[in-house]
C-alpha positions as CSV (number, residue, x, y, z in Angstrom):
1,M,0.0,-0.1,-0.3
2,G,1.3,3.4,-1.0
3,S,2.5,5.7,1.6
4,S,-0.3,8.6,0.9
5,L,-3.0,5.9,2.4
6,D,-0.8,5.5,5.4
7,Q,-3.2,7.2,7.5
8,P,-6.7,8.4,6.5
9,R,-7.3,11.9,5.4
10,I,-10.1,13.9,7.2
11,D,-9.7,17.5,6.3
12,R,-13.0,18.8,8.1
13,Q,-15.2,18.1,10.8
14,L,-17.3,15.4,9.4
15,P,-21.5,16.3,9.9
16,G,-22.2,12.8,11.9
17,E,-19.8,14.5,14.4
18,T,-22.2,17.7,14.8
19,L,-25.2,15.5,14.5
20,L,-23.6,13.4,17.3
21,R,-23.1,16.8,19.5
22,A,-27.1,17.6,18.7
23,L,-27.8,14.1,19.5
24,G,-26.2,14.7,23.5
25,V,-23.6,11.9,22.9
26,D,-20.9,14.9,23.6
27,T,-21.4,15.6,26.8
28,A,-18.6,17.7,27.1
29,R,-20.6,20.0,24.1
30,P,-24.1,20.1,24.6
31,C,-26.3,20.7,21.6
32,G,-27.5,24.3,23.1
33,S,-24.1,25.0,22.2
34,L,-24.6,24.9,18.3
35,A,-24.7,27.7,15.8
36,D,-27.3,28.0,13.4
37,H,-25.4,26.8,10.4
38,E,-24.7,23.5,12.8
39,W,-28.2,23.1,13.1
40,D,-28.6,23.1,9.7
41,T,-26.1,20.4,9.3
42,A,-27.6,18.0,12.3
43,I,-30.8,18.4,10.2
44,L,-29.8,17.5,7.0
45,E,-27.4,15.3,8.5
46,S,-30.3,13.1,10.7
47,V,-32.4,13.1,7.5
48,R,-29.5,11.0,5.8
49,Q,-28.7,8.9,9.1
50,G,-32.5,8.2,9.4
51,V,-32.3,8.9,12.9
52,I,-34.7,12.1,12.8
53,P,-37.1,10.8,15.5
54,L,-34.2,10.0,18.1
55,L,-32.7,13.8,17.2
56,F,-36.6,15.9,17.9
57,R,-36.8,13.6,21.0
58,Q,-33.1,15.2,22.4
59,V,-34.2,18.2,20.9
60,R,-37.3,18.5,23.0
61,I,-35.2,17.9,26.3
62,A,-33.0,20.2,25.5
63,D,-35.8,22.9,24.5
64,S,-37.1,22.8,27.9
65,A,-34.5,25.0,28.7
66,G,-34.6,26.8,25.8
67,D,-31.2,25.7,24.0
68,V,-32.7,25.3,20.9
69,P,-34.0,27.6,18.3
70,A,-37.8,27.8,17.6
71,G,-37.3,27.6,14.5
72,V,-35.3,23.9,14.8
73,V,-37.6,22.4,17.0
74,A,-40.2,23.7,14.2
75,R,-38.8,22.0,11.5
76,L,-38.0,18.5,13.5
77,R,-41.1,18.6,14.9
78,Q,-42.7,18.3,11.2
79,L,-40.0,15.8,9.7
80,A,-40.8,13.7,13.1
81,V,-44.6,13.4,12.8
82,A,-44.4,12.9,9.0
83,G,-42.0,10.2,10.0
84,A,-44.7,8.8,13.1
85,A,-47.5,8.7,10.4
86,K,-45.4,6.6,8.0
87,N,-44.5,4.2,10.4
88,L,-48.4,4.1,12.3
89,R,-49.5,3.1,8.8
90,L,-46.5,0.2,8.4
91,Y,-47.9,-1.2,12.1
92,R,-51.6,-1.7,10.4
93,E,-49.8,-3.0,7.6
94,L,-47.9,-5.5,9.5
95,T,-50.7,-6.5,12.3
96,D,-52.0,-7.6,9.0
97,V,-49.8,-9.9,7.6
98,L,-48.9,-11.1,11.0
99,G,-52.7,-12.1,11.5
100,V,-53.7,-14.1,8.4
101,L,-49.9,-15.8,8.5
102,R,-51.2,-16.5,11.9
103,R,-54.1,-17.6,11.3
104,S,-52.9,-20.0,8.6
105,G,-50.0,-21.8,11.1
106,I,-47.1,-20.3,9.7
107,D,-44.6,-19.3,12.3
108,V,-42.7,-15.9,12.1
109,I,-39.9,-14.4,13.5
110,V,-39.9,-10.5,12.8
111,L,-36.7,-9.1,12.3
112,K,-35.1,-6.0,12.8
113,G,-37.0,-2.6,12.5
114,A,-40.2,-4.0,12.9
115,Y,-39.0,-5.5,16.0
116,L,-37.1,-2.7,17.3
117,A,-39.0,0.1,17.1
118,E,-41.8,-1.3,19.3
119,A,-40.2,-3.6,21.8
120,V,-36.5,-2.2,22.0
121,Y,-37.1,1.3,21.4
122,G,-40.0,1.2,23.4
123,D,-42.0,3.2,21.0
124,F,-42.4,2.5,17.1
125,A,-42.0,6.4,16.5
126,L,-38.1,6.6,17.1
127,R,-37.1,4.1,14.8
128,S,-37.6,4.9,11.2
129,M,-38.9,2.6,8.6
130,T,-39.1,1.5,5.2
131,D,-40.5,-1.9,5.0
132,I,-41.2,-5.3,6.9
133,D,-38.5,-8.3,7.3
134,L,-39.7,-11.4,8.4
135,L,-38.6,-14.5,9.0
136,V,-39.9,-17.9,7.9
137,R,-39.1,-21.7,7.8
138,K,-37.9,-22.2,4.3
139,R,-40.3,-25.0,4.1
140,D,-43.2,-22.1,4.3
141,L,-42.1,-19.7,1.7
142,E,-44.1,-21.2,-1.2
143,A,-47.3,-21.0,1.4
144,T,-46.2,-17.3,2.8
145,E,-46.3,-16.2,-0.7
146,S,-49.1,-17.9,-1.8
147,I,-51.6,-16.2,1.1
148,L,-49.9,-13.2,1.0
149,M,-51.1,-12.8,-2.4
150,A,-54.4,-14.4,-2.5
151,G,-54.7,-11.4,0.3
152,G,-54.3,-8.7,-2.6
153,Y,-50.3,-8.5,-2.2
154,S,-48.3,-8.6,-6.0
155,H,-44.5,-8.6,-6.4
156,R,-43.1,-4.9,-6.4
157,R,-41.7,-6.6,-10.0
158,Q,-41.7,-10.0,-12.1
159,P,-39.6,-12.5,-10.9
160,H,-37.6,-14.4,-13.7
161,Q,-39.2,-17.4,-14.1
162,D,-35.1,-18.8,-14.0
163,E,-34.5,-17.5,-10.8
164,D,-33.7,-19.6,-8.1
165,Y,-35.2,-18.1,-4.5
166,S,-32.5,-21.0,-2.7
167,Q,-30.0,-18.7,-3.8
168,C,-31.7,-15.6,-1.9
169,Q,-32.4,-14.7,1.8
170,H,-35.6,-13.5,0.7
171,L,-38.2,-13.6,-1.7
172,H,-39.2,-10.7,-3.9
173,P,-40.7,-8.0,-1.8
174,L,-44.3,-8.2,-2.0
175,A,-47.0,-4.8,-1.7
176,R,-50.3,-4.1,-1.4
177,G,-51.1,-1.1,-3.3
178,D,-48.7,1.9,-2.4
179,G,-48.3,0.2,1.2
180,P,-44.6,-0.5,2.2
181,P,-42.7,-3.7,0.9
182,V,-42.9,-6.7,2.7
183,E,-39.4,-8.9,2.5
184,I,-39.9,-13.2,3.6
185,H,-36.7,-14.2,4.6
186,W,-35.7,-17.7,5.2
187,T,-32.4,-16.9,6.4
188,I,-30.5,-13.8,7.5
189,E,-27.5,-13.7,5.2
190,S,-27.6,-14.9,1.3
191,P,-26.8,-18.3,1.1
192,T,-24.1,-17.7,-1.6
193,E,-22.0,-16.1,1.3
194,P,-19.1,-17.8,3.1
195,F,-21.2,-17.7,6.3
196,E,-22.3,-20.7,8.7
197,I,-25.4,-19.3,10.0
198,D,-27.1,-21.7,11.8
199,I,-30.6,-21.1,11.0
200,E,-32.4,-24.1,12.8
201,G,-30.5,-22.7,15.8
202,L,-32.1,-19.5,15.3
203,W,-35.6,-20.7,15.4
204,E,-35.0,-23.1,18.5
205,R,-33.5,-20.1,20.7
206,A,-35.9,-17.9,19.1
207,R,-38.6,-15.8,22.1
208,P,-42.7,-15.0,22.2
209,A,-43.0,-11.7,21.9
210,R,-46.3,-9.4,20.8
211,V,-45.8,-7.4,17.9
212,A,-48.0,-5.0,15.8
213,G,-50.5,-6.5,18.2
214,V,-49.8,-10.5,17.2
215,D,-48.2,-13.0,19.4
216,V,-45.0,-13.5,17.3
217,L,-41.8,-15.1,17.4
218,V,-38.4,-12.7,18.0
219,L,-34.6,-13.7,17.7
220,S,-32.7,-14.8,21.1
221,P,-30.4,-11.0,22.1
222,E,-27.3,-13.0,21.5
223,D,-29.1,-13.6,17.8
224,L,-30.4,-10.6,17.4
225,L,-27.0,-8.9,18.3
226,L,-25.4,-11.0,15.5
227,H,-28.0,-9.9,13.1
228,L,-27.2,-6.6,13.8
229,C,-24.1,-6.2,13.7
230,L,-23.6,-8.4,10.2
231,H,-26.4,-6.7,8.3
232,T,-25.4,-3.4,9.5
233,S,-21.1,-3.7,8.2
234,F,-21.2,-6.4,5.6
235,H,-25.2,-6.3,4.0
236,H,-25.0,-2.2,3.8
237,R,-21.1,-1.6,4.2
238,L,-21.7,0.6,6.8
239,A,-24.3,2.8,4.7
240,L,-26.7,2.8,7.5
241,G,-24.9,5.2,9.6
242,L,-25.3,5.9,12.8
243,R,-29.2,3.9,12.8
244,G,-27.1,0.6,12.7
245,C,-25.1,1.6,15.7
246,W,-28.0,2.8,17.9
247,D,-29.8,-0.1,17.1
248,I,-27.1,-2.2,18.8
249,L,-26.7,0.1,21.2
250,E,-30.7,0.2,22.1
251,T,-30.5,-3.5,22.1
252,I,-27.8,-3.6,24.5
253,R,-29.6,-1.4,27.0
254,R,-32.5,-3.3,26.8
255,E,-31.5,-6.9,27.5
256,K,-28.1,-5.9,29.3
257,A,-29.6,-7.9,32.1
258,T,-29.8,-11.0,29.3
259,I,-27.4,-11.2,26.7
260,D,-24.9,-14.3,27.2
261,W,-21.5,-12.4,26.1
262,G,-19.6,-15.7,25.7
263,Q,-22.7,-17.3,23.6
264,V,-22.0,-14.1,21.9
265,E,-18.5,-14.9,20.8
266,R,-18.8,-18.4,20.5
267,R,-21.7,-18.1,17.7
268,A,-19.6,-15.2,15.9
269,R,-16.8,-17.4,15.4
270,G,-19.1,-20.3,14.5
271,W,-20.9,-18.4,11.5
272,R,-17.4,-16.6,10.9
273,V,-18.8,-13.5,11.3
274,E,-16.7,-12.2,14.3
275,K,-15.2,-9.4,12.3
276,Y,-18.4,-7.9,11.6
277,V,-19.3,-8.4,15.3
278,Y,-16.1,-6.7,16.5
279,L,-16.2,-4.1,14.2
280,M,-20.2,-2.8,14.8
281,L,-19.7,-3.7,18.8
282,R,-16.5,-1.1,18.5
283,L,-18.3,1.2,17.1
284,A,-21.1,1.4,18.9
285,K,-19.2,1.9,22.0
286,D,-16.6,4.4,20.6
287,L,-19.3,6.5,19.0
288,L,-22.3,6.0,21.5
289,G,-20.5,4.9,24.4
290,A,-22.7,1.4,24.1
291,P,-21.8,-0.7,27.2
292,V,-20.2,-3.6,25.4
293,P,-17.0,-5.2,28.0
294,E,-14.2,-4.5,27.0
295,P,-12.9,-8.8,27.5
296,V,-15.9,-8.9,24.8
297,L,-14.1,-7.0,22.0
298,A,-10.7,-8.1,23.2
299,G,-11.6,-11.9,22.2
300,L,-13.3,-10.8,18.7
301,T,-10.3,-8.7,17.5
302,P,-9.4,-10.1,14.1
303,G,-6.0,-11.0,13.8
304,G,-3.4,-8.2,12.2
305,L,-6.4,-5.7,12.2
306,D,-5.0,-3.1,10.1
307,P,-5.8,0.3,12.6
308,R,-6.4,2.1,9.6
309,V,-10.2,0.5,9.4
310,M,-11.3,1.7,12.5
311,Q,-10.6,5.1,11.8
312,L,-12.2,4.5,8.2
313,A,-15.2,2.7,9.7
314,R,-15.8,6.2,11.7
315,T,-15.5,7.9,9.0
316,E,-17.6,6.0,6.8
317,V,-20.2,6.2,9.3
318,L,-20.1,9.7,10.3
319,G,-19.2,11.0,6.4
320,Q,-21.3,12.5,4.1
321,A,-22.7,10.8,1.5
322,S,-22.1,13.5,-1.2
323,E,-18.4,13.7,-0.8
324,R,-18.2,10.2,-2.1
325,S,-19.0,12.3,-5.7
326,V,-16.2,10.3,-7.9
327,F,-17.5,7.6,-9.5
328,A,-15.7,4.6,-7.9
329,P,-14.3,3.0,-11.0
330,F,-12.9,5.8,-12.5
331,A,-11.5,6.5,-9.2
332,R,-9.2,3.6,-9.3
333,V,-8.4,4.0,-12.8
334,S,-7.2,7.4,-12.7
335,G,-5.3,6.4,-9.3
336,S,-3.5,3.0,-10.6
337,T,-0.4,3.5,-12.4
338,R,-0.6,0.3,-14.2
339,I,-1.6,0.5,-17.8
340,L,-3.2,-3.0,-17.8
341,E,-4.9,-2.0,-14.6
342,K,-6.4,0.9,-16.0
343,V,-7.7,-1.0,-19.2
344,R,-9.4,-3.6,-16.9
345,W,-11.3,-1.3,-15.2
346,L,-12.6,0.7,-18.0
347,A,-13.4,-2.5,-20.1
348,R,-15.6,-3.6,-16.8
349,A,-17.2,0.0,-16.6
350,A,-17.9,0.1,-20.6
351,F,-18.6,-3.1,-21.1
352,P,-20.5,-5.1,-18.1
353,S,-21.5,-8.6,-18.4
354,R,-25.5,-8.9,-19.3
355,K,-26.4,-10.1,-15.8
356,I,-24.5,-6.6,-14.0
357,L,-26.4,-4.6,-17.1
358,G,-29.4,-6.3,-16.0
359,R,-29.1,-4.8,-12.5
360,I,-27.9,-1.3,-13.6
361,Y,-31.3,-1.3,-16.5
362,P,-33.7,-4.1,-15.5
363,A,-35.7,-3.2,-18.6
364,S,-32.5,-4.8,-20.3
365,R,-33.1,-8.1,-19.1
366,S,-36.4,-8.5,-21.4
367,L,-34.4,-8.0,-24.6
368,R,-32.8,-10.7,-27.2
369,T,-29.9,-8.3,-27.3
370,P,-29.4,-5.8,-24.9
371,Y,-26.9,-3.6,-27.5
372,P,-28.8,-0.3,-27.2
373,Y,-28.2,-0.3,-23.4
374,Y,-24.8,-0.5,-23.9
375,L,-25.0,2.8,-25.8
376,L,-27.3,4.5,-22.6
377,R,-24.0,2.8,-20.7
378,W,-21.4,4.9,-22.0
379,H,-23.5,7.7,-22.2
380,D,-24.4,8.0,-18.1
381,L,-20.4,7.0,-17.9
382,I,-19.9,10.4,-20.1
383,R,-22.0,12.1,-17.9
384,R,-20.9,10.7,-14.7
385,S,-17.2,11.1,-15.4
386,G,-16.9,13.5,-18.1
387,M,-16.1,16.6,-15.9
388,A,-14.0,14.4,-14.0
389,V,-11.7,13.5,-16.7
390,W,-11.7,17.6,-17.3
391,C,-10.6,18.0,-13.3
392,M,-8.3,15.1,-14.0
393,V,-6.8,16.9,-16.6
394,R,-6.3,20.1,-15.1
395,R,-5.3,18.6,-12.0
396,D,-7.6,20.2,-10.3
397,E,-6.8,19.8,-6.2
398,G,-10.2,19.0,-5.0
399,F,-10.6,16.5,-7.5
400,E,-7.4,14.7,-6.1
401,A,-8.6,14.8,-2.7
402,M,-11.5,13.1,-4.5
403,I,-9.8,10.0,-5.3
404,R,-7.9,10.0,-2.4
405,R,-11.2,9.7,0.0
406,E,-12.2,6.8,-2.5
407,H,-9.3,4.7,-2.3
408,E,-9.2,5.3,1.3
409,R,-13.1,3.8,1.0
410,D,-11.4,1.1,-1.0
411,V,-9.3,-0.1,1.7
412,L,-12.3,-0.4,4.1
413,M,-14.5,-1.9,1.5
414,E,-11.9,-5.0,1.0
415,W,-11.8,-5.4,4.4
416,L,-15.6,-5.8,4.5
417,K,-15.4,-8.6,1.9
418,P,-16.2,-12.0,3.4
419,A,-13.0,-14.7,3.6
420,S,-13.2,-17.5,1.2
421,L,-14.2,-20.8,2.6
């Protein structure tokens, strides 16, 4: 690795750091000390990070002392009320789905947000949600799909006839009208990944609970932690930001008396996900003060951990998406000194396989010859990278800084890739 990547470059205060102050995490600098432009940053970042309800809760506490500008309180109240109304509609839908599956005799484990908001956060309005995630046994997948479709649900997009659902962790999302999408899982991560998730163990350890007014099952505290860590760091590559860390914080707070940390360690190793669990527990502890025992972190620390990884992960969580405005393949090409490597990257970007082209342009899948979409691909590449090429020719300093950030981010993305079996 070149010397230019020896340390991550942080050129200014990350917007997430301002948000942490507004959320009351940084007790040394209370949110009442934020300037007007910092409140603007905090609000915009709370929208991006999906933590508007948490920020509004903190603002209401601080506002009792008159520390928050009235305009800030009004803006956040409007955003929080809209989010609460959206969650209310989602829970109404969840009640219907869980009710019909329960009456049909299908066991369900409620995953992630739908369980976290009501049972872990203690208020369905405090945790933003966009969809409903449910786990059923693999043998119940077809029956579950049929039951929901008979109740008016349909696929958001038409599944391919040759697609094998056993290669994916969930069915295609189902929705009814303009309601939230429902994802029916049979496992918590893609079965094609080199993990060894104990699916039967998840069911054996599941606990009864009541969610959306229906008796269901939920993951054990240890399995819930493992799922949250894996989902946030591997599946979403830290894109969930502070919301993913806060889910872990609230889970540990609620289950602190029952979590068996020894089981967390052993299962993380058994599932081959220990580095993801370490990363998220460390971030939750360092950023939010989550009460994670240090011996647990010591036991999960990956061998040969590059010290840059944690700093880069912190920057990824607290950074601003708009900063990564350089098209990633172009950033890799422009930063490489090897001609063959540049040619390979350019070829992959300009001539993706038909499968990858179908992911980029779903409409191309139905065509016998997708060549028109290659022309569209070239157009999009020029549109997205044309200015970057001009900046590179001019040796623009801002552009070169963005290239450095993209290369630094690549260090983290490479580390997040799973080891092969």
